[in-house]
N, C-alpha and C positions, 0 to 999 in steps of 0.2 A: 504494500497498500504506499502511495508517494503521498509525502507531506502537505499539507494543504497551503497554496498561494495566496494570501491574504493584501498583501502589500506591494508600493511598488519596488521593492527587494526582498524577498520574504525569508530568504536565506540568511540574512542576519539575525544574529540572534543575541539576547543581552543587553545590557548597557552600553547605549552609546558614547562613542567619546565628545568630550565637551572641554573644547581652549579655555584655561582660566584667565577670568576677565580682569585686565588692569586697568584699574580705576586711577589711583595718583600714581607720578611718577614716572608714566610712560608715555611715550611720544606719541604713541598710536592714538587714531581718535577713534571713538566705538559710534560709527552712523548711524545707528539704531537709537542710540539714545537722543541722537542730535534731531533726526527726522520725529522722533518724539515730542521733542521740544518743540520744532518747526510747526506741526501740527495745533500744539496748542495755542502759538501764536498766531496762527492763522485763526482758530474759532476764537481767540478773543478780540481780533481786529473785523470779521464777521460780527461780533456782537455790540462791538461799539459801534460799528457803522448802521448796523441797524438802528442803534437807539439814537444815535443822532440826527438818522434820516428820518425815524418815527415824530422826534421833536421839531424837529425843522419844518415837515409836513403838517404836524399840529397847530405849529405856531403862525404858519401860512397860513390856515383854513380860518385859523380865532382872529387875527390881526387884520 
């Protein structure tokens, strides 16, 4: 009986090897963290733009 293949590479078994992440003191940039911060920055900028645009619309209609 053959083993079932359920994933991309079902031949691999056990824990996967992971590289240790360097936080401080290393010169390498963790682009995943940079991408996450950029996503937060974009969400904040869009939120501020929506609030300012909404206030401008309300003030324009009221005045």
